N, C-alpha and C positions, 0 to 999 in steps of 0.2 A: 668337171669333175664328177659328177654326178654319175653322167653320161658314160662316162670312163670306166667306174667302178661297176655300176648296171652291165653293161657291155662283159667288164672281166666277170663278174660274177656269173653270167649267162653263161659264157663259155666252156666256162669252168664246172660249173654247176652239170649243165647239161650231160657230162660225162658221166651220172651217176646212172641216167634214164640208159645207157648205152651199157655198162657195165652188169646191171639189173635185169636187161632182156634175157640175154642167155643163162646164164648162175640162178635166176629165182624159177623156171623152167626146170633148169636142171637137178637143183634141189628138190623143187616140191614134187615132182612128178617122177621120181628116180624111181621110190619105192612101190608106189603105183601102177608105174609100165612094168617093171621087171620082177616083182612079187605076185603083182594080183593079176597083170597079164601075160608074160610070160614062164612062169610057175619057180621063178626062183624062191628057195625056203626063205621063210622070213629069220630064222638064226644066221643064213648065208650074209640077207644083207646087213645084219648087226655086223657081222665079224667083218665085213667088208668096211661099214662105220667105224670099227676098232681100230682097222689097221691104220685106215686114212689118215684117223686121228691123229696120230704121232708122225703121220709122214707130213700132212698138212702143218702141226704146228712148229717142225723143225725147219720146212722149209720158208715159213714166215722169217725167221730171223736172218737165212741166208740173203736173202732177195733184198730185205734190208738193209744188211750190211753191204751186199755188193753194189747195190743202187746208189748210196751215201756215196759209195769210193769212186762212182762212175765220173769221170770228168772227159766230156767230148765237145766238140764246138757244138754240138745241137742239143748240148745241158747232160743232166743227171739223166731224169726220168724218160725224158723222148725217146731215147733210143731202147727201152724196154717194152714201153710201151708200142710204138712200131712193130717189133719183133715178136711181142706176147700177143698182140691181137687177135692176126689170123690163124696161129698157134690153137688159142684159146677155142677159136669158132670153128673149128678142124677138129679138135676134141669132143666139142659137144655135137656136132651132127653126126659123126661116126658112134658117140655114147648112144643117141637113139636111132641108129641105124645097123643095128647088129644082126649080124647071119643069122638063120637058124640054126641057134643052138641049144642044148639043152643039159640041167646037170651039171656037172665040176666043167664043161666047156663053158658055160654061160655064165658061170660064176666068175670064172678068171676072164673073160673079156669082159664083164661088167667090173670086176675089182681095177684093170687096169687102164680102162676106160675114166674110169671112175678119178684113178689118180692123176692120172694126163689132165684131166679137164680141170680137175681142183688147183689144181699144181697152174698151172696157166693161170687161173685165177687169182691167185697168189701172187703170181708177177705184176696182174694187172694191179692191183687192190693196193698192193704194195708200194708203187709209183704213182698213181692218184693219190692214194689217203695223203702221202707224204709232202705232196704240193699244198694241202690246204692251210695247214700253222704255216707254211712258207710265204704263201703266195695273200695271206688274209692275215694280219696282225693284231686286231683287234678286237676285244668282245662283240663291239655294235657291227661291223662289217662279218664276222665270221657268222653270228647269230643271223644274220641276213642269207650270206650265201649257203651256212648250209639248211635254213629252213626254204632256200629255193633250189639246192639237188636232194633234198628230202622229199621234197612233191612231187621230184622229175621220176626219183625212185618211187613212188607210187604209183604216178602212172604208167610207170612202166610194167609194175609188179599187174596192175587191172589187166596189163597186156597179157603178160607172161603166166599170171596165174589163174586169175576172175576169167578172163577168155577161152585159156587154152583148152578145157574141157568142149567146147562150140567147135574149138579150130581145129583140134586133132578128131575130133568126130566127122569132121568135112575131110581134112585134107590127108590127115594120118600124124604120129608124132616123127617118121622123119622128115617129111615137107615140111612140116611145121617149123623145125630144130634148124633146118633149112633158111627160112622165111629169117624169122627169130636170130639166127647168127650173122645172116647178113645185114639186119636193120643195127645191130647190137654193136657189130664191129665197126660199120660207119661211120657211129655216135661218136665211139669210141676215139677212131682218126681225127674226127673233125675237133674235138676239143683238144685233143693233143697236139693237133697243128696251128690251135687259137687261143692256149695257153701259155703263156712265155713265162718261161722257169726264171728266178731271181739267179742272175747273174754270181758264179759263187769265183773268189780270188783266187787263180792258178796257182800261189803261193803258198795258199791256206791249205795248213793241215791236216788230212783228211782222219777222218775218226777210225782210232787204231781198234780191231777186234777185239780183245782182252780189256781195253780200258770201258767200251761199250757196253760190253756183256758185264763187267763189275757193276759200272755207271748201274745198271739197269737190274741186278740182280738184290742191289742195297738199296733202291728205291722203293720206300713204304707206300708211295701215294699210287706209284707203277702195282703192285700185287693187288693192292685194294680197291683200284679203279678197273684192273683187269679182271679179277676177280667177278666183282659185279658184274661187270660185260659179260663176262663167261657163261655165268648163270642167264642171266635176261639173255644171251643168243641162244642157248641149249632150249630155253622156254619157246622159243619164236621159232625155231627149226622143226621142233616138234610140232607145233602149229601148224606149219606150210607143208610139212611131212605127213601128217595125221588128218588136215582136212578134206582132201578126195576120199579116204577111208570113213571117216565120219559120214560125208555126204551119203556115201553109197550104202554104207554100213547099218549107221543107228539111223539116220533121216529117211532113207531111201527113197533119194528124189533122182530127178533127171540131172542131163547134164546143164540142160538150162537152168533148171533150179540150184545148183551147183554155183553158177556164176552168180548168181544173184546174189549169197551166201557171201559168196569169196569178193563180192563187189562191196559189202556190208562194210566191213573190215577197211576195205582201201580207200573208198570214198569218201569215209565219215575220218580215215585217218589226214586226205587230204586237204578236208576243210578246214583242219584242228592243225595241223600244223603253224598258220601261220602266228594261231592262238597262242600256242605255246611259247611261240618266237615272241612275242609282243609279252607273256608273264615273266620270260627269263628277263628283259629289258626292264622290266619294271620292278620285278622280286628278287633279281639275281638269281646267277646260275644253280647254284648249291642245294634251296630251297624247294623250285622248281624242279629239279632233277629226281630229288626224292619221292616228289609228291609224283610225277610220272610211274618211279615204280611203284609205286604204291596203287595207283589205279588202271595198273597193269595187271595186277596179284587179283584185285576185287572183282575186274572183268572176267578172269576165268571162275572164279567161285561164280560172278553170276551167270557163266555159261555151262557151267555144269548142272544147271537147273532148268538147259532147255531141252526139250523131247518132242516140237517141232519146228518146222522151217520158220514159220513167224518169229516164235522165241528165239531160236538160235540166230534168227539174224539182227534182234535186238543186244542178244549177248554179243554177237562177233559186231556189232556198232562198237559197243562197248570197249572191248577189245581193237578196235581201231584209235579211240579215244587216246587211251593208254599209250599205244602204238606209236602213234605219233608222237607223247609228248618225251618219251623215250629215245625215240630217233632224232627229235630236234636237239637233246639235252648231250647224249652221249659223246657223240664225237666232240661237243666243247670239251668239257671235262679230257679225254685223250689231249686235246690241244692245251690244255693247261699245265699238265704233267710235262709235253713237252718243252713248250716255254720254260719252265723253273730249270729242266736240264741244261737248256743252254745259258739262260743265266749264270747257272752256277758253275758251268764247266768250259764254257765259251765256245763250245763246237757244235756244228749242227750236223744234227745227227735224226733229221724226222724222219726217215725210211726206216731206221733200226728201232726208234721208240715205236714206232707206228705199227711196224710190224711185232715186234714182240707182245704190244697188246692185241695185234691178231692172232700171236702165238697162243696167248690165253682164253680170247674167242674162239678159238680153234678147239678150245677142249671139249668144247660144248659136245661135239661128238663121241664121247663117252659117256653121256648123260643119255644122248636119243639113241646109242647101240645097245646101253642098258634099261632104256625105254623098249626099245623093240623083243629083248629077251624077256622082258617083264610079261609083255603082253602072248607069247608063244608059252611061256611056262604058265602064268595065270590063266589065261583064257584060252590056251590050246590052239591059239592062229599062229597056221602055219605057213601059207601060201592063199594067193586066189583059188588053189584047184582044193582046198583045204582049209578053210577060214576059222575051224572050230565050231563048237554050240553056240559061243556069245560072241560073234564078231563085232557086235554094235558098242556092248561093253566095253569091247578091249580100243576100238576105236577112241571112245568117250574119254576114257581113262586117259589114252596121251595125247587127246586135245585138252583136257582141262582139267585133272586131279596133278598129272604129273608139272605141267608148266604152274601151275600155282602153288605149289611148294618150292619150284625152284625161282620163282619170282620173289616171294616173301625170302629167300635166302640172299637175292640180290639187293632187295630191301636194306637187310639186316645191314649189308656191307658198305652201303652207301655211306652209314652213322659214323662212320669212321675213316672217312675224308674229307681236307677240306682246303682250301687256299684261300690267301690271304691276299684284301683286295691289292690293288698297285695303281696308286696313283697317277702313274703316266710308263707304259708301258712302252719297250723298245717298237721302234713304227709306229709309233702312235703322233709322230710331227717330232718327237726328240733324236735320239742317238739311236741309228739301225741296229739290229741286232746280230750281234757277231758273223762273219762270213757274209754278211750281206754287202753288196758292192753298188749303191747308190750311183746312178746312172742320172746326166742332165736329160733335164724334162722335154726338152725340146727331139730327144733320141728316143722319146719313146711314143711306140705306138697309139693309137686312143684309147685301145678296148684291152690293154693289158698295163697300166699301170702300174707296177710291182712295185706293194709298201707305199699307198697311198690311198688308204680307202678311206678316211674319211677326217 
């Protein structure tokens, strides 16, 4: 059974490596590529983020609803993953392979490709994320599997964030996007064909749109958990987007040294994921989730005092520690919200709720857009052609001060949500969750035993 669970966890968790490779390069280096290298204005990029936020928020709800209602011989999630993956990779490659454009044509090209690539990322994550609470039903199996997939995500971030300055210097952005895209797409498809979905009874009533919307908007825990996640996501989105600017303008370091700075965050995060998972098992989810949010806020405060590569690496390591704690616990909060909805309404709609939480998450674009507007207004940072008189201070503002405020707000929200401990949850060896069709043990493959995590 342990071997079955380990392979099941591995096959699912490695998907996070695939989804993270292209999207982390896409989000982290979009601003530095278009604003600093191609001359797109900061206000134009802020407009793109602002427009995309509303599109991304809306499409998350649609994709989750469609995924939950899908019924095919291949499952609910697999068709979306198989079709969406090559389209995501195509958009990603085109985004970093623009024709020679300037001014308005460049703005339109960036806007359209940003929306196209971003919405395909929503398709992938709607279906990948919905599989998590469905395949793993106990706190123990979720904690261990989530720790593994977050470790895969962090490895992917080392490649797609920390190493990218060196790789793009050698290969260029276009060829780098091709390499990352093929690698990420192959891993997503591997996960898709090796993670066996839970069978849904054909006669089971499909989730209704209005009932689902009503259930979500009247769910107090959804709003609190979603807002806490939104402010945290905005903070980390700013960190990823501003790190290249911070390295270039504040610390004035080379590409190789930038890699060391990025790696300080990610290597520490990888090392600490298992520590945070162990703390969850020992002390409970809610207490450790709040501790992780506070740790990340304190880390941004410490990083704001860094004025050299060595002190910045120390601050970045603290960010990595707090970051590991939040990614280890945040998805478990979402799974708890989905569990409660399933028990209350007797309907399986992980896709809708997962993407409704994603809708809240996507609101971070409003805050990141606002941050870019502020640096243009306060510090006069217009573009790489005209960075203004204080580009170093502008980058420090985006990397430390603004994220610190966002994390304190996220930490505050965490105190308004809690969950009752369940003595025996569905799927823990008792009754299956509603909508789950239990199949004979002998009919299940060795590495994909659905609903038998421990």
